[in-house]
N, C-alpha and C positions, 0 to 999 in steps of 0.2 A: 232430551231434546240437545241441548247442548254440547255433547260427544258426538253426537249425528253430524257426519263428514255434508259439507251443504251442497255436493253435488247430488247425495242422496236425499238430499230431503228434499230438494227442488226436483227429482225423477220423481220421487213417490209423491209429491204433491200434483204434479202434473198428469202423473199416472190416477190418480185417484179421482183426477177431475173430470176423463174419458168416462167414468164407469157412471151407470147407472141406477140409482135403487141402493139396498144397500152392501155398505163393504164390510167384510169381515177382517179382524185383524186376528190369523189363525195364530196359534201360538202368541200372544199378547205380550208375554211377562210381564211386569211391573205396568203396563199399561202407557207406555211413553205416546206410542205410534196412535195407539186407540184413543187417545187423549187429542192429541196433535190432528188428526184427521176430524173428532168430532170439534173440532175448537173452528175448521175451519168453512164447517156448517155440513160437513159428509150427518149421513146417516151410516152408524160405525155399532158393529156386535164385536165385542172382543171374545176369543176362547182361549183360554190355555188349561191345563191339564194337572198344572202346581196348584194344589189351594191354597198355600201361601201367596202366587203370584195372581190369581183371582183377586184375594182380599186386598192388596196393596193394589192392583190395578182400578178398584171399585171404590176403594180412597183418592186415586190418582183423577180420574174420571167418575166422580158420581152421579152424574146426570144419564151416564152412558153403559145400556146393555153387556156387562160380563160375564159369561158363563166358565161353569167347569165344563168340558170338555178334551177329547185327545183327536191329536188332525186326523186321524184315522176316523174316527165317528162322531161325527160335530154336533150331530142330533137336529139339523137342521134341513129342511123337507127338498125335496130334488128343485133344482133351478130356481129356489126362493132369493138368490144376492147377486148385485150386477157387479162383485170384485171381492177379488180374495186377495189379501196381504202375505207372505208369509215370509217377513223381512228375517230371517236368521233364522228360522224356528224351525226348517227342516234340516239345518246343520249335526242336529246331536242325535240324529236317525240314521239307522244304519241303510248302508246303500240300496237294499234289498227290502226295504219296510218302504224308503220314499216314493215310489209309485203305488203304492196301497195309499199313501196320504193324499198324492195327486191326483189318484181316483177319486177321492171322497172330492178335493174340491171341484174337481169335473162335473160331478153330480151334482152338485147344490150349487152352482152356476149359471144363471139363467144363458140361453145362446144369445152371444155376442157381449158377455160378461167377460171381466179382465181379471187374468193374472199374474202377481208380479212377486218372482222369488227373488232374496236376498240371499248369500251363501259365499263363503271362503273360496277363492278362486285357487285354484291347483294345477299344476303339468300331468300331475298322476291325482286317481282318487287313492286319496290315502288320510289314516285316520291321524288324529294330534291333540296334545294335551292341551286341554282348553279350562278355563276357571270355572266352569260350572258342570261338566261332560266331556267324555271324551267328544272331540268332533271332527269333521270330515271337509277335505277341500277335496274341492269340485273341476275337472276341465269344463271347459265351456260346453263343447262336444258330448261331453256326456250324461251333464245335465239336460241340454237341449232334448237329448234323446230321450230322456225320461217323460220330459213337460212334454212330448211329442207322441210318447208311446201311450199315454192314458187318452187322446185325442183332440189334446189341444193344437191350435196353429200359431207357433213361437212369432213374434213379429219384432222382437229387439233384444238384442244380447249387449251387457257393458261389461267392459273387464275396467278396473283400476286397481294401479299400483301406486300407492304412495310411501315415502320413505318415514319407517318406521312404526307401520303397521301391516298385517296380511292384506295380502290382494284381495280385493273385492271380485265378485262377480254379480250381475241382475239378469234375469230374466223374466221379458214379458209376452205374454201368450193369452190366445183370447179363445173361450169356448165357441167352435164355428156352428152355425147354427141361423 
């Protein structure tokens, strides 16, 4: 969590405080957000498709449930969670695959549940080389449209540019109902 921008930490913490019930860390990677949110008293489930990340996340947050699952097929029951955090987990998906994951998030969220997506911002939707695998920069209006197209209501959009790091985008939405 030391590498997390203070504004991002505050944003995610405030968002999670408004969520009811279980918060899913979708694409949890090594589990730093999973452990952090659990440490703040939230009921958290971490999900990742990569077995090595699941193992690391389980060590990082041994008292938190971490499951192997894809973002497109979480294995969670419909309407069973109060929040889905997708912090930089969709950036490695081809743009045409992102709506499938967003629809799954919509399916598992309870009415009024919150979604928070963190991504790399860009003037155009374009791929770039990233340490893990190819990632995508998203224009805010394109990511907002993708979120709204699967049924969410967008409530907040934040962009930030800091020297020496890639531009940041965060989209917060709720599942109506």
